[in-house]
C-alpha positions as CSV (number, residue, x, y, z in Angstrom):
1,M,32.3,-30.3,-1.1
2,Q,31.0,-29.5,-4.6
3,T,28.6,-26.7,-5.3
4,S,26.2,-29.3,-6.9
5,K,25.8,-30.8,-3.4
6,V,25.1,-27.4,-1.9
7,I,22.1,-26.8,-4.2
8,R,19.4,-29.5,-3.5
9,L,16.1,-30.0,-5.2
10,D,14.5,-32.0,-2.5
11,D,13.9,-28.8,-0.5
12,F,11.8,-27.5,-3.3
13,I,9.7,-30.7,-3.6
14,A,9.2,-30.9,0.2
15,G,8.2,-27.2,0.2
16,W,5.6,-27.9,-2.5
17,I,4.1,-30.8,-0.4
18,G,4.0,-28.7,2.7
19,G,2.4,-25.8,0.8
20,T,-0.4,-28.0,-0.3
21,S,-1.3,-29.1,3.2
22,S,-1.0,-25.6,4.6
23,V,-3.4,-24.0,2.1
24,V,-6.2,-26.6,2.8
25,V,-5.8,-25.9,6.6
26,G,-5.5,-22.2,6.5
27,H,-7.7,-20.9,3.6
28,P,-11.0,-20.5,5.5
29,L,-9.4,-18.2,8.1
30,D,-7.5,-16.4,5.4
31,T,-10.9,-15.5,3.8
32,V,-12.1,-14.2,7.2
33,K,-8.8,-12.2,7.6
34,T,-9.2,-10.6,4.2
35,R,-12.8,-9.7,4.7
36,L,-12.0,-8.1,8.1
37,Q,-9.1,-6.1,6.7
38,A,-10.4,-4.9,3.4
39,G,-14.2,-5.3,3.8
40,K,-16.9,-3.4,5.5
41,G,-19.8,-4.2,7.9
42,Y,-18.1,-6.7,10.2
43,K,-18.0,-5.9,13.9
44,N,-15.5,-8.5,14.9
45,T,-14.0,-11.9,13.9
46,L,-17.0,-13.9,15.2
47,H,-19.5,-11.6,13.4
48,C,-17.5,-12.0,10.2
49,V,-17.5,-15.8,10.5
50,L,-21.2,-15.9,11.1
51,T,-22.0,-13.4,8.3
52,I,-20.0,-15.4,5.8
53,Y,-21.7,-18.6,6.8
54,R,-25.2,-17.2,6.8
55,K,-24.9,-15.4,3.4
56,E,-22.6,-17.8,1.6
57,T,-22.6,-21.1,3.5
58,V,-19.4,-23.1,4.1
59,A,-18.4,-22.6,0.5
60,G,-17.9,-18.9,1.3
61,F,-14.8,-19.8,3.4
62,F,-13.2,-21.6,0.5
63,K,-13.9,-18.9,-2.1
64,G,-10.8,-18.4,-4.3
65,M,-9.0,-21.5,-2.9
66,S,-8.4,-23.2,-6.3
67,F,-5.8,-20.6,-7.3
68,P,-3.9,-20.6,-4.0
69,L,-3.9,-24.4,-4.1
70,A,-2.3,-24.4,-7.5
71,S,0.0,-21.4,-6.9
72,I,0.9,-21.2,-3.2
73,T,2.2,-24.8,-3.4
74,V,4.7,-23.5,-6.0
75,Y,5.2,-20.4,-3.9
76,N,6.1,-22.4,-0.8
77,S,8.3,-24.6,-2.8
78,V,10.3,-21.6,-3.9
79,V,10.3,-20.1,-0.4
80,F,11.6,-23.2,1.4
81,G,13.8,-24.3,-1.4
82,F,15.4,-20.9,-1.7
83,F,15.8,-20.4,2.1
84,S,17.4,-23.8,2.6
85,N,19.8,-23.5,-0.3
86,T,20.7,-20.0,0.6
87,Q,21.6,-21.2,4.1
88,R,23.9,-23.8,2.6
89,L,25.5,-21.4,0.2
90,I,26.2,-18.9,3.0
91,S,27.8,-21.7,5.1
92,K,29.8,-22.8,2.1
93,Y,31.0,-19.3,1.5
94,R,31.7,-18.3,5.1
95,Y,32.9,-21.6,6.6
96,G,33.9,-23.7,3.6
97,D,31.2,-26.4,4.4
98,G,27.6,-26.2,3.3
99,R,26.6,-28.4,6.3
100,H,28.1,-26.0,8.9
101,P,25.3,-24.6,11.2
102,C,24.3,-21.1,10.4
103,S,24.7,-18.3,12.9
104,M,21.9,-15.9,13.8
105,L,23.2,-13.4,11.3
106,D,23.3,-16.1,8.6
107,L,19.7,-17.0,9.3
108,T,18.6,-13.4,9.2
109,V,20.3,-12.7,5.9
110,A,18.9,-16.0,4.3
111,S,15.3,-15.3,5.6
112,M,15.2,-11.6,4.6
113,L,16.5,-12.5,1.1
114,T,13.8,-15.2,0.9
115,G,11.2,-12.6,1.8
116,L,12.4,-10.3,-1.0
117,V,12.5,-13.1,-3.6
118,S,9.1,-14.4,-2.5
119,V,7.3,-11.1,-3.5
120,G,8.1,-11.7,-7.2
121,L,5.8,-14.8,-7.2
122,G,3.7,-14.0,-4.1
123,A,2.3,-10.6,-5.1
124,P,0.3,-11.8,-8.1
125,V,-0.9,-14.8,-6.2
126,D,-2.1,-12.7,-3.2
127,L,-3.7,-10.1,-5.5
128,V,-5.8,-12.7,-7.4
129,K,-6.8,-14.5,-4.2
130,I,-7.9,-11.2,-2.5
131,R,-9.9,-10.1,-5.6
132,L,-11.7,-13.4,-5.7
133,Q,-12.3,-13.4,-1.9
134,M,-13.7,-9.8,-1.9
135,Q,-16.2,-10.2,-4.8
136,T,-19.2,-11.1,-2.6
137,Q,-18.2,-8.3,-0.1
138,T,-18.9,-5.7,-2.8
139,V,-22.3,-7.1,-3.6
140,L,-23.3,-7.3,0.0
141,A,-22.3,-3.7,0.6
142,E,-24.4,-2.6,-2.4
143,N,-27.3,-4.6,-1.2
144,L,-27.1,-3.1,2.3
145,H,-27.1,0.4,0.9
146,F,-30.1,-0.4,-1.4
147,A,-32.0,-2.1,1.4
148,G,-31.7,0.9,3.7
149,N,-32.7,3.5,1.2
150,M,-36.1,2.6,-0.2
151,P,-38.2,5.6,-1.2
152,N,-41.2,4.5,0.9
153,G,-39.0,3.7,3.9
154,T,-39.8,-0.1,3.7
155,N,-37.5,-2.1,5.7
156,I,-36.3,-4.9,3.4
157,P,-34.3,-7.7,5.0
158,L,-30.8,-7.9,3.6
159,R,-31.1,-11.5,2.8
160,S,-34.0,-11.0,0.4
161,V,-32.2,-8.4,-1.7
162,S,-30.3,-10.0,-4.6
163,I,-28.3,-8.4,-7.4
164,P,-27.3,-11.2,-9.8
165,S,-24.4,-11.1,-12.2
166,Q,-22.4,-8.6,-10.1
167,R,-19.3,-10.8,-10.1
168,L,-16.3,-9.2,-11.8
169,Y,-14.4,-12.4,-12.2
170,R,-15.6,-15.9,-13.1
171,G,-12.4,-17.5,-11.7
172,P,-8.7,-17.1,-11.3
173,I,-7.8,-17.3,-15.0
174,H,-10.5,-14.8,-15.9
175,C,-9.3,-12.6,-13.0
176,I,-5.7,-12.6,-14.3
177,S,-6.7,-11.8,-17.9
178,S,-9.0,-9.0,-16.7
179,I,-6.3,-7.4,-14.6
180,L,-3.8,-7.6,-17.5
181,Q,-6.3,-6.1,-19.9
182,T,-7.4,-3.2,-17.6
183,E,-4.3,-2.5,-15.6
184,G,-1.4,-4.1,-17.5
185,L,1.3,-6.3,-16.1
186,Q,2.0,-3.8,-13.3
187,G,-1.6,-4.4,-12.1
188,L,-0.7,-7.9,-11.0
189,Y,2.0,-6.3,-8.8
190,R,-0.3,-3.8,-7.1
191,G,0.5,-3.9,-3.4
192,A,4.0,-5.4,-4.0
193,G,5.7,-2.6,-2.1
194,A,3.5,-3.2,1.0
195,M,4.2,-6.9,0.5
196,I,8.0,-6.3,0.7
197,L,7.5,-4.3,3.9
198,R,5.5,-7.3,5.2
199,D,7.6,-10.3,4.0
200,V,11.2,-9.1,4.4
201,P,11.0,-8.7,8.2
202,G,8.1,-11.3,8.3
203,Y,10.2,-14.2,7.0
204,A,13.0,-13.2,9.5
205,L,10.4,-13.5,12.2
206,Y,9.2,-16.8,10.7
207,F,12.4,-18.9,10.2
208,I,14.4,-17.6,13.1
209,P,11.8,-18.3,15.9
210,Y,11.3,-21.7,14.3
211,S,15.0,-22.5,14.5
212,I,15.2,-21.2,18.1
213,F,12.1,-23.2,19.2
214,C,13.4,-26.4,17.5
215,N,16.7,-26.1,19.3
216,L,15.0,-25.4,22.6
217,L,12.7,-28.4,22.3
218,K,15.4,-30.9,21.3
219,P,16.4,-33.3,24.1
220,D,20.1,-32.7,23.2
221,A,22.2,-30.8,20.7
222,T,23.0,-33.8,18.5
223,S,19.5,-35.3,18.2
224,S,16.9,-34.3,15.6
225,P,13.7,-32.6,16.8
226,H,10.7,-34.8,17.4
227,P,7.7,-34.4,15.0
228,C,5.7,-32.9,17.9
229,S,8.4,-30.4,18.5
230,I,8.5,-29.5,14.8
231,W,4.7,-29.0,14.9
232,L,4.8,-26.8,18.0
233,A,7.9,-24.8,16.8
234,G,6.3,-24.2,13.4
235,G,3.0,-23.2,14.8
236,L,4.5,-20.7,17.3
237,A,6.8,-19.2,14.6
238,G,3.8,-18.8,12.3
239,S,1.7,-17.0,14.9
240,I,4.6,-14.7,15.8
241,S,5.4,-13.9,12.2
242,W,1.8,-13.2,11.2
243,V,0.9,-11.1,14.2
244,T,3.9,-8.8,13.8
245,A,3.2,-8.6,10.1
246,T,-0.5,-7.6,10.5
247,P,0.0,-3.8,10.0
248,A,1.8,-4.2,6.7
249,D,-0.7,-7.0,5.8
250,V,-3.6,-4.6,6.3
251,V,-2.1,-2.0,4.0
252,K,-1.3,-4.7,1.4
253,S,-4.8,-6.2,1.5
254,R,-6.5,-2.7,1.2
255,I,-4.3,-1.7,-1.8
256,Q,-4.8,-5.0,-3.6
257,A,-8.6,-5.1,-3.0
258,D,-8.9,-1.4,-3.9
259,A,-9.4,-1.9,-7.6
260,L,-12.7,-3.7,-7.0
261,R,-14.3,-0.3,-6.3
262,Q,-13.3,3.2,-7.3
263,R,-9.6,3.6,-6.7
264,K,-9.2,5.0,-3.2
265,Y,-5.5,4.7,-2.4
266,K,-2.7,6.4,-4.4
267,G,0.0,4.4,-2.8
268,I,1.3,2.9,0.5
269,L,1.8,6.2,2.4
270,H,-1.6,7.5,1.3
271,C,-3.3,4.2,2.3
272,I,-1.6,4.4,5.8
273,I,-2.6,8.0,6.3
274,H,-6.2,7.6,5.0
275,S,-6.8,4.5,7.0
276,Y,-5.4,6.1,10.2
277,R,-7.5,9.3,9.8
278,T,-10.7,7.5,9.0
279,E,-10.5,4.5,11.3
280,G,-7.7,5.2,13.9
281,A,-4.6,3.3,14.8
282,Q,-6.5,0.1,15.7
283,V,-7.3,-0.5,12.0
284,F,-3.7,-1.7,11.5
285,F,-4.3,-4.5,13.9
286,R,-7.6,-5.6,12.3
287,G,-7.4,-9.3,11.7
288,A,-4.4,-9.8,14.2
289,S,-6.4,-12.4,16.2
290,V,-7.3,-14.2,13.0
291,N,-3.7,-14.1,11.9
292,A,-2.5,-15.5,15.2
293,I,-5.1,-18.3,15.1
294,R,-4.7,-19.1,11.4
295,G,-0.9,-18.8,11.5
296,F,-0.5,-21.6,14.0
297,P,-2.1,-24.5,12.2
298,M,-1.0,-23.3,8.8
299,S,2.7,-23.0,9.8
300,A,2.6,-26.1,12.1
301,T,1.3,-28.1,9.1
302,M,3.7,-26.5,6.7
303,F,6.9,-27.2,8.7
304,L,5.9,-30.6,9.9
305,T,5.0,-31.8,6.3
306,Y,8.1,-30.1,4.9
307,E,10.5,-31.7,7.5
308,L,8.9,-35.2,7.2
309,S,9.0,-35.1,3.4
310,L,12.6,-34.0,3.6
311,Q,13.4,-36.9,5.9
312,F,11.7,-39.3,3.6
313,F,13.5,-38.1,0.4
314,R,16.9,-38.2,2.2
315,S,16.3,-41.7,3.4
316,L,15.9,-43.1,-0.1
């Protein structure tokens, strides 16, 4: 078998298609997750959802989606293409045949390498997305402080207080150029260390459970999994991965959102210690329920669309 047949481009194309569908499905809950983790003033998930809807309408849930839609599609293309081709390269190297089934160790190595490589593209994407999602949060926090501190003690409803032109960024391109001007290229990779801590084990707990569930749900060892089995296995894998990654995700979100206000965190360790001292251990599981709920439909859609696209391309 030639190396040219080990490296396949259809995995990248199928990953791109799957990424598009997963962004549309998951972005509203991603906005809620980011606000819960890095924002202030939200009592719980439901309160966060209702607050966003009341203050920003439905459009608030899709804030910052244009950039992920354009970039996360490429990101997922790289992730799924790299993972699948790495599996085949490992099988080619270890067993002499790229089609040989991977062992659990092979899957672990391929998925952890995928997590490491993904940070190179994913860190700037996540940073821009979070900065755009958190813009309104800063304004609302300022309005709340203003409304509660009138000299004459007047109780002004939060909804009536408005501070226009407080947006730091007009859109994703302006956000990127502003970060480059004020923080340099390294500014786009703020939080990358925390993202490595999240994604290296996170992708192992993403692809391995998916593979296990697919095998368990197959009627026999020789048959391909049914689309319903792919959907279920992908959803369960997504929930498992995201819930276990929540502590590192909280740290990453806080570090990446930090530059919107005065710089609070010096680094990963300082963020962990400061968050623990001020808010307790429970802060590291903030947004875990949203991650579990959001992770299921996003990953179910991602894997199903990826697998069906792959089947289509390989049937041509």
